[in-house]
C-alpha positions as CSV (number, residue, x, y, z in Angstrom):
1,M,95.5,-0.1,-9.8
2,G,95.1,3.7,-9.9
3,K,91.5,3.0,-8.1
4,L,93.3,1.9,-5.5
5,F,94.7,5.5,-4.4
6,S,91.1,7.0,-4.5
7,A,89.2,7.7,-1.9
8,H,86.9,4.9,-2.4
9,G,90.1,3.0,-3.1
10,A,91.7,4.1,0.4
11,A,88.9,3.3,2.1
12,R,88.7,-0.2,0.8
13,W,91.9,-0.7,1.7
14,L,91.9,0.1,5.5
15,S,88.8,-1.8,5.6
16,F,90.3,-4.7,4.5
17,F,93.1,-3.9,6.4
18,A,91.3,-3.6,9.6
19,G,89.7,-7.0,9.3
20,W,93.2,-8.5,8.8
21,V,94.3,-6.7,12.0
22,I,91.4,-8.0,14.1
23,L,91.3,-11.2,12.9
24,G,95.3,-11.7,12.9
25,R,98.2,-11.3,15.0
26,I,99.9,-7.9,15.2
27,G,103.8,-9.0,14.6
28,A,105.9,-6.9,12.2
29,I,105.9,-10.0,9.4
30,D,101.9,-10.2,9.9
31,L,101.0,-6.5,9.8
32,A,103.5,-5.9,6.4
33,A,101.7,-9.3,4.7
34,G,98.2,-7.5,5.5
35,L,99.1,-4.5,4.0
36,I,100.0,-6.5,0.6
37,I,97.0,-9.1,0.6
38,S,94.5,-5.8,1.6
39,A,95.7,-4.0,-1.3
40,L,95.2,-6.6,-3.6
41,A,91.6,-7.4,-2.1
42,A,90.7,-3.5,-2.2
43,A,91.9,-3.4,-6.2
44,L,90.1,-7.1,-7.1
45,S,87.2,-5.4,-5.0
46,L,87.2,-2.0,-7.2
47,H,87.1,-4.2,-10.4
48,L,84.3,-6.5,-9.4
49,L,82.4,-4.0,-7.4
50,P,82.5,-0.2,-8.0
51,P,82.3,2.6,-5.7
52,V,78.7,3.4,-4.9
53,R,78.0,7.0,-4.1
54,L,75.7,7.0,-0.5
55,N,74.0,10.0,0.9
56,P,74.8,10.5,4.4
57,R,72.2,12.7,5.6
58,A,69.7,10.1,4.1
59,M,70.9,7.3,6.3
60,P,69.6,8.1,9.9
61,A,66.2,8.1,8.1
62,Y,66.9,4.8,6.6
63,A,68.3,3.3,9.5
64,A,65.5,4.5,11.8
65,R,62.9,2.8,9.1
66,F,64.3,-0.1,8.5
67,F,64.9,-0.7,12.3
68,A,61.3,-0.3,13.2
69,G,60.0,-2.0,10.5
70,S,61.9,-4.6,11.8
71,L,60.2,-4.7,15.0
72,R,57.2,-4.1,13.8
73,A,57.1,-6.8,11.4
74,G,58.6,-9.6,14.0
75,W,56.0,-8.9,16.5
76,D,53.0,-9.4,13.8
77,V,54.8,-12.3,12.6
78,A,54.8,-13.6,16.1
79,W,51.3,-13.2,16.6
80,R,50.1,-14.6,13.3
81,V,51.9,-17.7,14.1
82,A,50.9,-18.1,17.8
83,A,47.2,-17.5,17.1
84,R,45.2,-20.5,16.8
85,P,44.4,-21.0,14.6
86,P,47.1,-19.3,12.8
87,Q,46.3,-15.9,11.1
88,V,48.7,-16.8,7.7
89,N,47.7,-16.2,4.3
90,P,50.9,-17.6,2.3
91,G,52.2,-16.7,-1.3
92,V,54.0,-14.6,-3.7
93,L,53.3,-11.4,-5.1
94,V,54.8,-9.7,-7.9
95,V,55.5,-6.0,-6.8
96,P,56.5,-3.2,-8.8
97,C,60.2,-2.1,-8.1
98,A,61.5,1.4,-8.5
99,V,65.1,0.3,-7.7
100,P,67.2,0.0,-10.7
101,Q,68.2,-3.6,-11.8
102,G,71.9,-4.3,-11.1
103,L,74.0,-4.0,-7.7
104,A,70.8,-1.4,-6.4
105,R,68.4,-4.1,-6.8
106,D,70.5,-6.9,-5.3
107,A,71.3,-4.9,-2.4
108,F,67.7,-3.9,-2.2
109,R,66.3,-7.3,-2.2
110,A,69.3,-8.3,0.4
111,L,68.0,-5.6,2.7
112,A,64.4,-6.5,2.4
113,S,64.8,-10.0,3.5
114,L,65.8,-9.3,6.3
115,Q,62.7,-7.7,7.1
116,P,60.3,-10.5,8.8
117,G,57.1,-11.8,7.0
118,T,58.4,-11.2,3.4
119,L,61.1,-12.8,1.4
120,P,62.5,-11.4,-2.0
121,L,62.7,-14.1,-4.5
122,P,65.4,-13.8,-7.5
123,G,64.5,-12.5,-10.7
124,R,64.7,-10.7,-13.6
125,G,62.7,-7.9,-14.9
126,P,61.2,-4.5,-13.6
127,D,58.9,-6.4,-10.9
128,L,59.9,-7.9,-7.8
129,R,58.8,-11.4,-6.8
130,V,58.0,-11.4,-3.1
131,H,56.8,-14.4,-0.7
132,C,55.1,-13.3,2.1
133,L,53.7,-14.5,5.1
134,D,50.2,-13.0,4.2
135,M,48.9,-11.7,0.8
136,D,46.1,-9.6,2.6
137,A,49.0,-7.1,4.1
138,P,50.4,-4.0,2.9
139,V,53.1,-5.5,1.3
140,V,53.0,-3.8,-1.8
141,A,53.1,-0.3,-0.1
142,A,55.7,-0.9,2.8
143,L,58.2,-2.2,-0.3
144,D,57.7,1.2,-2.2
145,A,58.3,2.9,0.7
146,D,61.3,1.2,1.5
147,A,62.3,1.2,-1.9
148,S,62.3,5.2,-2.0
149,A,63.9,5.6,0.9
150,F,66.8,2.9,0.0
151,L,67.1,5.0,-3.3
152,A,67.5,7.9,-1.2
153,V,70.6,6.5,0.4
154,V,72.5,5.1,-2.5
155,D,71.4,8.3,-4.8
156,A,70.6,6.0,-8.0
157,P,67.8,7.1,-10.2
158,H,64.7,6.0,-10.0
159,H,63.5,3.1,-12.6
160,G,60.7,2.9,-14.7
């Protein structure tokens, strides 16, 4: 319970409580229950998911890269599937991944899965298996650059 009163714990507690208030009624009993339940949820989340150090100065660059890449990839996918015949060459690539295994790798895979045209697949080991719409596209270079930008945000050590 000591972690709950740290800066990370207080932030999680406040986040859970804000969610409680947004989704529920705002009566005295509701707020009291929300405070208790939010504290329990925050304590449990701190036990299951340790605090992550984020670099706020790297976040805008990563966000800009993510949204620009998503837009570019979305147009590329639309063009490929609308062309006659469709300009696709689907397959699975094995890509070396600098993001270490564990929570950081899982978060990176989740974010990379939001980019049109590529879908990181589950797996273990130093490499990342990625289903892509075009095996000839520069998927490896794009994922490597994305991994470097992601590692700058999460302050995680580079792997391998």
